[in-house]
C-alpha positions in Angstrom: 35.5 26.0 -22.7 33.9 25.3 -26.0 31.3 22.8 -27.2 32.1 19.1 -27.9 31.5 17.8 -31.4 32.3 14.4 -32.9 34.9 13.3 -30.3 36.8 16.7 -30.3 36.8 19.6 -28.0 37.2 23.2 -29.0 39.6 24.7 -26.4 41.1 28.2 -26.2 44.8 28.4 -25.3 46.2 31.3 -23.1 46.8 33.5 -26.1 43.1 33.2 -27.0 43.6 31.1 -30.1 41.0 28.4 -30.6 42.5 24.9 -30.9 40.7 21.7 -31.8 42.2 18.8 -29.8 41.0 15.2 -30.1 39.6 14.1 -26.7 41.5 10.7 -26.7 44.8 12.4 -27.2 44.2 14.8 -24.3 43.3 11.8 -22.0 46.5 10.0 -22.9 48.6 13.2 -22.3 46.9 13.9 -19.0 47.1 10.3 -17.8 50.8 10.0 -18.6 51.7 13.3 -17.0 49.8 12.6 -13.8 50.9 9.1 -13.3 47.5 7.7 -14.1 47.1 4.5 -16.1 45.8 5.1 -19.6 42.1 4.4 -20.1 41.3 0.9 -21.4 40.0 1.4 -24.9 39.5 -2.3 -25.8 36.0 -3.2 -27.0 34.0 -4.7 -24.1 31.0 -7.0 -24.1 27.8 -5.0 -23.6 26.4 -5.1 -20.1 23.5 -7.4 -19.6 20.4 -5.4 -18.6 17.1 -6.6 -17.4 14.2 -6.3 -19.9 11.8 -3.6 -19.1 9.4 -4.0 -22.0 5.9 -5.4 -21.7 5.7 -9.2 -21.3 6.3 -11.0 -24.6 6.7 -14.6 -25.6 8.6 -16.7 -23.1 12.1 -17.9 -23.9 14.0 -20.8 -22.3 16.3 -18.2 -20.6 13.3 -16.8 -18.7 12.5 -20.1 -17.1 16.1 -20.8 -16.1 16.6 -18.2 -13.4 18.7 -19.5 -10.5 17.4 -19.7 -6.9 19.9 -17.1 -5.9 18.5 -14.7 -8.6 14.9 -15.4 -7.4 15.9 -14.6 -3.9 17.6 -11.4 -5.0 14.5 -10.4 -7.0 12.2 -11.1 -4.1 14.4 -8.8 -1.9 14.2 -6.2 -4.7 10.5 -6.1 -4.3 11.2 -4.1 -1.1 13.5 -1.5 -2.8 12.8 2.2 -2.3 12.7 2.7 -6.1 9.3 1.8 -7.6 10.9 1.1 -11.0 13.2 -1.5 -9.3 10.2 -3.1 -7.7 8.3 -3.1 -11.0 11.2 -4.8 -12.8 11.6 -7.4 -10.0 7.9 -8.3 -10.2 8.2 -8.6 -14.0 11.3 -10.9 -13.8 9.6 -13.0 -11.1 6.5 -13.4 -13.4 8.7 -14.4 -16.3 10.5 -16.9 -14.1 7.1 -18.3 -12.9 8.6 -19.7 -9.7 6.0 -20.4 -7.0 8.6 -19.5 -4.4 7.9 -15.8 -5.2 4.1 -16.0 -4.7 4.0 -14.8 -1.1 6.3 -11.8 -1.8 4.2 -10.9 -4.9 1.0 -11.1 -2.9 2.5 -8.6 -0.5 3.4 -6.4 -3.5 -0.3 -6.2 -4.4 -0.5 -3.6 -1.7 2.4 -1.5 -2.9 2.0 2.3 -2.8 2.7 2.5 -6.6 -0.1 1.3 -8.8 2.3 0.1 -11.5 4.0 -2.2 -9.1 0.6 -3.6 -7.9 -0.5 -4.3 -11.4 2.8 -5.9 -12.4 2.6 -8.1 -9.3 -0.9 -9.1 -10.3 0.3 -9.9 -13.8 3.2 -12.0 -12.3 0.9 -13.9 -10.1 -1.2 -14.8 -13.2 1.9 -16.0 -14.9 2.8 -18.2 -12.0 -0.7 -19.5 -11.7 -0.7 -20.4 -8.0 -4.1 -20.6 -6.3 -2.7 -18.9 -3.2 -3.0 -15.6 -5.0 -6.8 -15.8 -5.7 -8.1 -14.3 -2.4 -5.7 -11.3 -2.6 -6.3 -10.7 -6.3 -10.1 -10.7 -5.6 -9.6 -8.2 -2.8 -7.5 -6.0 -5.0 -10.0 -6.2 -7.8 -12.7 -4.8 -5.6 -10.6 -1.7 -4.5 -8.7 -0.9 -7.7 -10.0 1.6 -10.3 -12.0 0.3 -13.2 -9.4 1.1 -15.7 -6.8 -1.1 -14.0 -9.0 -4.0 -13.2 -8.4 -5.7 -16.6 -4.9 -6.9 -15.6 -6.2 -8.3 -12.4 -9.1 -10.0 -14.2 -6.7 -11.6 -16.7 -4.5 -12.8 -13.8 -7.5 -14.5 -12.1 -8.6 -16.0 -15.4 -5.1 -17.4 -16.0 -4.9 -18.9 -12.5 -8.4 -20.5 -12.9 -7.5 -21.8 -16.3 -4.4 -23.5 -14.9 -6.4 -24.7 -11.9 -9.1 -26.5 -13.9 -7.0 -27.6 -16.9 -4.4 -29.5 -14.8 
């Protein structure tokens, strides 16, 4: 079988003659001859994906995460995949819901340093005093180059604590 270029495949027929066949036409031919329904080619809405970039300015949508979604994100903090745990911590920080504080404190002891630091950031975003002892403990045992995020989280919580 040949290479694929711009929606066409270069196929060789039994006589060895190279033939360019549009991929869409082949799909329709195969699906009709095998009794398969034709592929839906209508334009679909793009799938909604969770943001994986660094925290940016808050939007109203960030604050309006349902209780069901918060519960699902808390559960996701226990996922086997560290990227899933990292994303969950980020989304919980963006939601800033105090319901997530206990689960995020547990995530401060995650095996993956990225998850620990994202959990620290999220706790700073939430601003709940319950996180202070765990963040201080983590600060003492983390490497110097990762302490900045923990320090910022503690400062954020203290700022909220004394300004309110």
